[in-house]
C-alpha positions in Angstrom: -35.9 -4.9 59.8 -37.7 -8.2 59.4 -36.6 -10.1 56.3 -39.0 -12.0 54.0 -38.8 -15.8 54.5 -36.6 -17.5 51.9 -39.6 -19.8 50.9 -43.4 -19.7 51.0 -46.3 -22.1 51.7 -46.7 -22.1 47.9 -43.1 -23.4 47.5 -44.0 -26.1 50.1 -47.0 -27.1 48.0 -44.9 -27.2 44.9 -42.6 -29.7 46.6 -45.6 -31.9 47.6 -46.3 -30.7 51.2 -49.9 -30.0 51.9 -50.6 -27.2 54.3 -54.2 -27.1 55.5 -55.9 -23.7 55.6 -56.0 -23.7 59.4 -52.2 -24.6 59.5 -51.3 -21.6 57.2 -50.3 -19.2 60.1 -48.1 -21.8 61.9 -46.5 -23.0 58.6 -45.6 -19.4 57.8 -44.0 -19.1 61.2 -42.0 -22.3 60.6 -40.8 -20.9 57.3 -39.7 -17.6 59.0 -37.9 -19.6 61.7 -36.3 -22.0 59.2 -35.2 -19.0 57.0 -33.6 -17.3 60.1 -31.7 -20.5 60.8 -30.4 -20.9 57.3 -29.4 -17.2 57.1 -27.6 -17.4 60.5 -25.7 -20.4 59.2 -24.9 -18.7 55.9 -23.8 -15.5 57.6 -25.8 -13.2 55.3 -29.4 -12.6 54.3 -29.0 -14.6 51.0 -32.0 -12.8 49.4 -31.5 -9.3 47.9 -32.0 -6.2 49.9 -30.5 -2.8 50.7 -28.7 -2.3 53.9 -26.6 0.4 55.7 -23.7 -1.2 57.6 -20.9 0.3 59.6 -17.5 -1.4 59.2 -14.3 -1.0 61.0 -11.8 1.1 59.1 -8.5 -0.3 57.9 -5.4 0.9 56.2 -5.5 -1.6 53.3 -6.9 -0.4 50.0 -9.6 -3.2 49.8 -12.4 -3.0 52.3 -14.4 -6.4 52.3 -18.3 -6.0 52.2 -20.8 -8.3 53.9 -23.6 -10.2 52.4 -22.3 -11.1 48.9 -23.1 -10.8 46.2 -22.9 -7.0 46.3 -24.6 -5.5 43.2 -24.3 -1.8 44.0 -23.1 0.7 46.5 -25.0 3.9 47.0 -23.1 5.9 49.6 -19.8 5.6 51.5 -18.9 7.7 54.5 -15.6 7.6 56.3 -15.9 8.8 59.9 -19.2 10.5 58.9 -17.7 12.3 55.9 -18.6 11.4 52.3 -15.5 10.0 50.5 -14.7 9.7 46.7 -12.1 7.8 44.8 -13.6 4.4 45.6 -14.9 1.7 43.3 -16.8 -1.6 43.8 -14.9 -4.7 43.1 -17.6 -7.2 42.4 -15.7 -10.5 42.2 -14.4 -9.9 45.8 -17.4 -8.0 47.1 -15.1 -5.2 48.4 -14.5 -1.5 48.0 -11.2 -0.4 46.6 -9.7 2.9 47.5 -6.1 3.7 46.9 -5.7 5.7 50.2 -7.2 3.0 52.3 -10.0 3.3 54.8 -8.6 5.3 57.7 -7.3 3.3 60.6 -8.5 0.8 63.0 -10.3 3.5 65.0 -12.2 4.7 61.9 -15.7 3.7 60.9 -16.9 3.2 57.3 -20.7 3.5 56.8 -21.8 1.9 53.5 -25.3 1.7 51.9 -25.4 -1.2 49.6 -27.6 -3.5 47.6 -26.5 -7.1 48.2 -27.9 -10.6 48.0 -29.4 -12.8 45.3 -32.4 -11.5 43.3 -33.9 -14.9 43.2 -33.4 -17.4 46.1 -31.6 -20.5 44.8 -33.8 -23.6 44.4 -31.8 -25.7 46.8 -32.1 -23.1 49.5 -35.9 -22.9 49.0 -36.0 -26.7 49.2 -33.9 -26.7 52.4 -36.2 -24.1 54.1 -39.3 -26.0 53.1 -37.9 -29.3 54.3 -37.1 -27.8 57.7 -40.6 -26.2 57.9 -42.3 -29.4 56.7 -40.4 -31.5 59.3 -41.4 -29.0 62.1 -45.0 -29.1 60.8 -45.0 -32.9 61.0 -43.7 -32.7 64.6 -46.5 -30.2 65.4 -49.1 -32.5 63.8 -47.9 -35.4 65.9 -48.5 -33.6 69.2 -50.9 -30.7 69.3 -49.5 -29.6 72.7 -46.1 -28.8 71.1 -44.3 -31.7 72.8 -43.4 -33.0 69.4 -41.3 -30.0 68.5 -38.1 -31.4 69.8 -36.0 -34.2 68.4 -35.1 -37.1 70.6 -31.4 -37.6 70.7 -29.6 -40.9 71.4 -27.9 -40.7 74.8 -26.9 -44.4 75.1 -26.6 -47.2 72.6 -25.6 -50.8 73.2 -25.1 -53.2 70.2 -25.1 -56.7 71.9 -28.8 -57.5 72.5 -29.5 -54.0 71.0 -30.5 -51.3 73.4 -31.0 -47.5 73.0 -31.9 -44.6 75.3 -33.3 -41.4 74.0 -33.5 -38.0 75.6 -36.1 -35.3 74.7 -34.8 -32.4 76.7 -35.4 -29.8 74.1 -31.8 -29.2 73.2 -32.1 -30.4 69.6 -34.9 -29.3 67.3 -35.9 -29.7 63.7 -34.7 -26.2 63.0 -31.1 -27.0 64.0 -28.9 -27.5 61.0 -26.2 -30.2 60.9 -22.7 -29.0 61.1 -21.9 -30.1 57.5 -24.9 -28.0 56.2 -23.8 -25.0 58.3 -20.3 -25.3 57.0 -21.5 -25.5 53.4 -23.8 -22.5 53.7 -21.0 -20.5 55.3 -18.5 -21.5 52.6 -21.0 -20.6 49.9 -22.5 -17.4 51.1 -20.2 -16.2 53.9 -17.3 -13.9 53.4 -17.1 -10.1 53.4 -16.3 -8.1 56.5 -17.4 -8.2 60.1 -20.2 -5.6 60.6 -19.8 -3.2 63.5 -23.5 -2.4 63.3 -26.3 -2.5 60.8 -29.4 -0.3 60.3 
């Protein structure tokens, strides 16, 4: 299932980035790619949606759920059988069931609504910034050669000298380690998903 981008070209315009009408399709692609990069770093979709996930069972009473915040749980199946006696623990984004969740060889299928109803302003701005930077690179070289970042491969201070590589291994969409760590700390958590539908 394709997720809606975390920001739009209207958001870019509100932040002062002009997107010409002929650039609209490419800007929308950049917003989608930037959104995917931010979501990958965060470890969850961020925006609100309904998903069905399959989690590994466990003997503990609390089963962590992916994609916080979790606002509701519609169905819970343990090894393909509907179970009762569970409750959603919102602060921890987990399901509580006194009898636990089977064993390590069990599977728990959960249909849940999760994510934020409104994408936070700083996330919208981050996605717009990535898309705008990528759009600037696109404008600088219509062949697409400007879509990679030149990285420093050598630097000498005495009589200053620098060497740059443009081998395509670093792009505008790549998030710095600190940003990825901050996103994971803020939005990550929950359980590892066995599979998602």
